[in-house]
C-alpha positions as CSV (number, residue, x, y, z in Angstrom):
1,X,34.4,47.5,126.3
2,X,37.0,45.0,127.4
3,X,40.0,45.8,129.7
4,X,42.4,45.7,126.8
5,X,40.4,48.1,124.7
6,X,40.0,50.5,127.7
7,X,43.8,50.4,128.3
8,X,44.5,51.1,124.7
9,X,42.1,54.0,124.6
10,X,43.5,55.5,127.8
11,X,47.1,55.3,126.4
12,X,45.9,57.0,123.1
13,X,44.2,59.8,125.0
14,X,47.3,60.3,127.2
15,X,49.5,60.4,124.1
16,X,47.1,63.0,122.4
17,X,47.1,65.2,125.5
18,X,51.0,65.1,125.7
19,X,51.2,65.9,122.1
20,X,48.8,68.8,122.4
21,X,50.7,70.1,125.5
22,X,54.0,69.9,123.6
23,X,52.4,71.6,120.6
24,X,51.0,74.4,122.7
25,X,54.3,74.8,124.5
26,X,56.3,74.9,121.3
27,X,53.8,77.4,119.8
28,X,54.2,79.6,122.8
29,X,58.0,79.4,122.7
30,X,57.9,80.2,119.0
31,X,55.7,83.1,119.6
32,X,58.0,84.5,122.3
33,X,61.0,83.9,120.1
34,X,59.3,85.6,117.2
35,X,58.4,88.5,119.4
36,X,61.9,88.9,120.7
37,X,63.3,88.6,117.1
38,X,60.8,91.2,115.9
39,X,61.8,93.5,118.8
40,X,65.5,92.9,118.1
41,X,65.0,93.5,114.4
42,X,63.0,96.6,115.1
43,X,66.0,97.9,117.2
44,X,68.3,97.0,114.3
45,X,66.1,98.6,111.7
46,X,66.1,102.1,113.1
47,X,67.1,103.3,109.7
48,X,64.6,101.5,107.4
49,X,65.7,103.6,104.4
50,X,69.3,102.4,104.8
51,X,69.0,98.9,106.5
52,X,72.2,97.7,104.8
53,X,74.3,100.2,106.8
54,X,73.4,98.6,110.1
55,X,76.1,96.2,111.3
56,X,74.3,94.0,113.9
57,X,77.6,92.7,115.2
58,X,78.4,96.2,116.5
59,X,75.1,97.3,118.1
60,X,76.5,97.3,121.6
61,X,79.9,98.9,120.7
62,X,78.3,101.7,118.6
63,X,75.7,102.3,121.3
64,X,78.5,102.7,123.8
65,X,80.4,105.1,121.4
66,X,77.3,107.2,121.0
67,X,76.6,107.3,124.7
68,X,80.2,108.4,125.3
69,X,80.1,111.2,122.7
70,X,76.6,112.4,123.8
71,X,77.8,112.6,127.4
72,X,79.7,115.4,129.2
73,X,82.0,116.1,132.1
74,X,84.4,113.4,131.0
75,X,87.9,113.5,129.4
76,X,89.8,111.6,126.8
77,X,93.6,111.1,127.0
78,X,95.2,110.4,123.6
79,X,98.6,108.6,123.7
80,X,101.2,107.7,121.1
81,X,102.2,104.0,121.3
82,X,105.8,102.8,120.8
83,X,107.3,99.4,120.1
84,X,107.8,97.6,123.4
85,X,104.6,98.8,125.0
86,X,105.8,102.4,126.0
87,X,103.4,105.3,125.5
88,X,103.5,109.1,125.5
89,X,100.6,111.4,126.1
90,X,99.8,113.5,123.1
91,X,96.7,115.4,123.8
92,X,94.1,115.8,126.6
93,X,90.5,116.6,125.8
94,X,87.8,117.7,128.2
95,X,84.2,117.4,127.2
96,X,81.5,119.7,128.7
97,X,77.8,120.0,127.8
98,X,78.4,122.3,124.8
99,X,82.2,122.5,124.2
100,X,85.4,120.5,124.2
101,X,88.8,121.8,125.4
102,X,92.0,120.4,124.0
103,X,95.6,120.8,125.3
104,X,98.7,119.3,123.8
105,X,101.1,117.5,126.1
106,X,103.6,119.9,127.7
107,X,101.5,123.0,127.0
108,X,99.4,125.0,129.5
109,X,97.1,126.6,126.9
110,X,93.7,125.0,126.0
111,X,91.8,125.5,122.8
112,X,88.0,125.6,122.8
113,X,85.8,123.8,120.2
114,X,82.1,123.5,119.7
115,X,80.7,120.0,119.8
116,X,79.1,118.5,116.8
117,X,75.7,116.9,117.0
118,X,76.0,113.1,117.5
119,X,74.0,110.9,115.1
120,X,72.4,108.3,117.4
121,X,72.7,105.7,114.6
122,X,76.3,106.4,113.8
123,X,78.2,103.4,112.6
124,X,81.6,104.4,114.0
125,X,82.5,100.7,114.4
126,X,81.9,97.8,112.0
127,X,82.7,94.1,111.8
128,X,82.9,93.7,115.6
129,X,84.1,90.5,117.2
130,X,83.8,89.8,121.0
131,X,87.1,88.9,122.6
132,X,86.0,88.2,126.1
133,X,86.2,90.0,129.4
134,X,89.4,91.6,130.8
135,X,89.5,93.1,134.3
136,X,85.7,93.3,134.3
137,X,85.8,95.2,130.9
138,X,84.2,93.9,127.7
139,X,86.8,93.6,125.0
140,X,86.1,93.7,121.2
141,X,88.0,93.8,117.9
142,X,86.5,95.9,115.1
143,X,87.0,98.3,112.2
144,X,86.9,102.0,113.1
145,X,85.4,104.5,110.6
146,X,85.4,108.3,110.3
147,X,85.0,110.4,107.1
148,X,88.4,110.4,105.5
149,X,89.9,107.9,107.9
150,X,89.8,104.1,108.7
151,X,91.6,102.0,111.2
152,X,91.6,98.6,112.8
153,X,90.5,98.9,116.4
154,X,90.4,97.2,119.8
155,X,87.7,98.4,122.2
156,X,87.1,98.0,125.9
157,X,83.7,98.9,127.3
158,X,82.9,99.9,130.9
159,X,81.6,97.0,133.1
160,X,77.9,98.0,132.3
161,X,78.8,98.1,128.6
162,X,77.3,101.6,128.3
163,X,80.4,103.6,127.5
164,X,83.9,103.4,126.0
165,X,86.7,102.7,128.4
166,X,89.7,102.4,126.0
167,X,90.2,102.3,122.3
168,X,93.3,101.5,120.3
169,X,93.3,102.6,116.7
170,X,95.9,101.3,114.2
171,X,95.9,103.4,111.0
172,X,97.4,102.5,107.7
173,X,100.7,104.5,107.2
174,X,99.3,106.6,104.3
175,X,96.0,107.6,105.9
176,X,96.9,108.7,109.4
177,X,94.7,111.1,111.5
178,X,97.6,111.8,113.9
179,X,101.3,112.1,113.4
180,X,101.7,108.5,114.3
181,X,99.9,105.3,113.3
182,X,99.0,103.6,116.6
183,X,96.7,105.8,118.8
184,X,95.5,104.9,122.3
185,X,92.5,106.7,123.7
186,X,91.4,106.2,127.4
187,X,88.3,107.7,128.8
188,X,87.9,109.1,132.3
189,X,84.3,109.7,133.6
190,X,85.4,111.4,136.9
191,X,83.7,114.8,136.7
192,X,86.3,116.3,139.1
193,X,89.1,115.4,136.6
194,X,87.1,116.8,133.7
195,X,86.5,120.3,135.1
196,X,86.3,123.1,132.5
197,X,89.7,124.9,132.3
198,X,90.1,128.4,133.7
199,X,89.3,131.1,131.3
200,X,92.8,132.5,131.6
201,X,94.2,129.3,130.1
202,X,91.9,129.2,127.1
203,X,93.3,130.5,123.9
204,X,90.8,132.2,121.5
205,X,91.0,130.4,118.2
206,X,91.6,132.4,115.0
207,X,88.7,133.4,112.9
208,X,88.2,131.3,109.8
209,X,89.0,134.1,107.4
210,X,92.1,135.0,105.5
211,X,94.8,137.2,106.9
212,X,94.9,140.3,104.6
213,X,98.7,140.5,105.0
214,X,99.0,137.2,103.2
215,X,97.1,137.9,100.0
216,X,100.3,137.5,97.9
217,X,101.3,134.3,99.6
218,X,97.7,132.9,99.2
219,X,97.7,133.8,95.6
220,X,101.0,131.9,95.0
221,X,99.7,128.9,97.0
222,X,96.5,128.7,95.0
223,X,98.5,128.9,91.7
224,X,100.8,126.2,92.8
225,X,98.1,123.8,93.9
226,X,96.0,124.4,90.8
227,X,99.0,123.4,88.7
228,X,99.3,119.9,87.1
229,X,102.4,118.1,85.9
230,X,104.9,119.3,88.5
231,X,106.9,117.7,91.3
232,X,108.1,118.3,94.8
233,X,110.9,117.0,97.0
234,X,110.7,117.3,100.8
235,X,114.0,117.4,102.8
236,X,114.5,117.1,106.5
237,X,117.2,119.6,107.6
238,X,119.6,118.1,110.2
239,X,121.2,120.3,112.9
240,X,124.4,120.6,110.9
241,X,122.5,121.9,107.9
242,X,122.7,118.7,105.8
243,X,119.6,117.6,103.9
244,X,118.0,114.2,103.9
245,X,115.4,113.6,101.1
246,X,112.3,112.3,102.8
247,X,109.7,112.2,100.1
248,X,109.3,112.8,96.4
249,X,105.9,113.8,95.0
250,X,104.7,113.8,91.4
251,X,101.5,115.5,90.4
252,X,100.2,114.4,87.0
253,X,96.9,115.5,85.4
254,X,94.9,113.0,87.3
255,X,97.0,111.4,90.0
256,X,99.5,112.0,92.8
257,X,102.4,109.7,93.3
258,X,104.7,109.6,96.4
259,X,107.8,107.7,97.2
260,X,110.4,107.6,100.0
261,X,113.9,107.3,98.7
262,X,114.4,103.9,100.3
263,X,111.0,102.6,99.1
264,X,111.0,100.0,96.3
265,X,107.9,101.5,94.5
266,X,105.7,104.5,94.3
267,X,102.3,104.9,96.0
268,X,99.4,106.5,94.2
269,X,96.6,108.7,95.5
270,X,94.0,111.1,94.2
271,X,95.4,114.6,94.2
272,X,95.3,116.1,97.7
273,X,92.4,118.4,98.6
274,X,93.8,121.8,99.5
275,X,92.5,125.0,101.1
276,X,93.9,128.3,102.2
277,X,91.9,128.0,105.4
278,X,93.0,125.6,108.2
279,X,90.8,124.1,110.9
280,X,91.4,127.0,113.3
281,X,91.9,129.9,110.9
282,X,94.0,130.8,107.9
283,X,96.7,128.5,106.7
284,X,99.1,131.5,106.4
285,X,99.1,134.4,108.8
286,X,101.3,137.3,109.8
287,X,103.0,137.6,106.4
288,X,105.9,140.0,105.8
289,X,106.0,142.4,102.9
290,X,107.8,140.6,100.0
291,X,111.4,141.3,99.3
292,X,113.2,140.9,96.0
293,X,115.5,137.8,96.1
294,X,117.2,135.3,93.8
295,X,116.9,131.5,94.0
296,X,119.8,130.2,92.1
297,X,119.7,132.3,88.9
298,X,116.0,132.9,89.0
299,X,114.3,136.1,90.2
300,X,112.0,135.5,93.2
301,X,110.1,137.3,96.0
302,X,110.8,136.2,99.5
303,X,108.1,136.2,102.2
304,X,108.0,135.1,105.9
305,X,104.8,134.0,107.6
306,X,103.3,131.7,110.2
307,X,102.1,128.3,108.7
308,X,99.2,126.3,110.1
309,X,98.1,122.8,109.5
310,X,96.3,121.4,112.5
311,X,97.8,120.4,114.8
312,X,101.2,121.7,113.4
313,X,102.5,125.3,113.5
314,X,105.7,126.6,112.0
315,X,107.5,129.7,111.0
316,X,107.8,129.6,107.2
317,X,110.0,131.2,104.5
318,X,108.4,131.2,101.1
319,X,110.1,132.0,97.7
320,X,107.7,132.9,94.9
321,X,108.8,132.8,91.3
322,X,109.0,136.2,89.6
323,X,108.2,134.6,86.3
324,X,104.9,132.8,86.9
325,X,104.0,133.6,90.6
326,X,104.2,130.0,91.8
327,X,106.0,128.7,94.9
328,X,109.6,127.7,94.2
329,X,110.8,126.8,97.7
330,X,109.6,126.8,101.3
331,X,111.5,126.4,104.6
332,X,109.4,125.5,107.7
333,X,110.8,125.7,111.2
334,X,108.3,123.9,113.5
335,X,107.3,125.0,116.9
336,X,108.6,122.6,119.6
337,X,107.6,119.8,119.8
338,X,107.5,118.9,116.1
339,X,105.4,115.8,115.6
340,X,105.1,115.8,111.8
341,X,108.8,115.1,110.9
342,X,112.0,113.8,112.5
343,X,113.7,117.2,112.3
344,X,112.7,120.7,113.4
345,X,113.2,122.2,110.0
346,X,111.9,121.0,106.6
347,X,112.6,122.3,103.1
348,X,110.3,121.8,100.1
349,X,111.5,122.3,96.5
350,X,109.1,122.6,93.5
351,X,109.9,121.7,89.9
352,X,107.4,122.7,87.2
353,X,109.1,120.9,84.3
354,X,106.4,118.4,83.1
355,X,109.3,115.9,82.5
356,X,109.8,115.8,86.3
357,X,106.2,114.6,86.8
358,X,105.9,111.6,84.4
359,X,103.9,108.7,85.8
360,X,106.3,106.2,87.4
361,X,106.6,102.7,86.0
362,X,107.0,101.0,89.4
363,X,103.7,101.9,91.2
364,X,102.3,99.8,94.1
365,X,99.5,97.7,92.7
366,X,100.2,98.8,89.2
């Protein structure tokens, strides 16, 4: 074999060896990549019966949320946000191993609640977008979800990305979970700051049964809420006694329409769910024996009671129609502070004339 042939053969062998090495390397890298992908997918597919629910963009954020809610000896401070960057503390929550304790700002009494089991695959956050690192904290934008509520959210995680550090929720005006639309939650994992409150400061919550003194009031409330084709107007009562119309509500056979006097059109909703039991006990408690009264020219029965709609509490006067047993008027005087309305007192007037509850012609999106 001549030198030229030997040289050509050597080059060919070298090329084949290099190609084989590259192929083996590529195959090994592909195998590793496939294994990592398989592991990652297996982590994503923890719910094989509902794989479409898993939002892979939020795996880290949802894991941090679950870690936070499964933990204990930490506290959450909830603040109301104002234009200009100012905030005001609304509620403090302490989480122990089996209970949470909540205290509204300015109050010394705590309420005790049992903790719900946390679903380890809960999709509290969806459509997450990483926004970088701020002060050693990982920052994200996302949608926040909870049965009955949705909000846009900003999330900051602890430096190890294992727990929540801060969450800002911005609710739509018509579907708020709190008395305000922008809610800031900060999380404190200092066990000393999250000590269980003293027993003397813990208020026992009401039992979730009806108050027998309120049977007549509950009957009137049920008759009212089961009605269709009626209307309500809610008025804020100023300190001088003048009334400012805040909201008009029309209940048709299938829909509920609401409008503020200054709004250009009506909003529409499915009829509100209602119950005579509130989160912490009966909606009405400590009712007085009814007294005969007149509302305008109509005969009525007048009751006083305590009204509960978590987190709001008020003294309430109720006038019930002597003709059909439905509510004609209520006057609520809220405990201080009143977070639900601008004024401390609110009047609600009911009209059962079907003509007052016709479907509006100017409905949002209609």
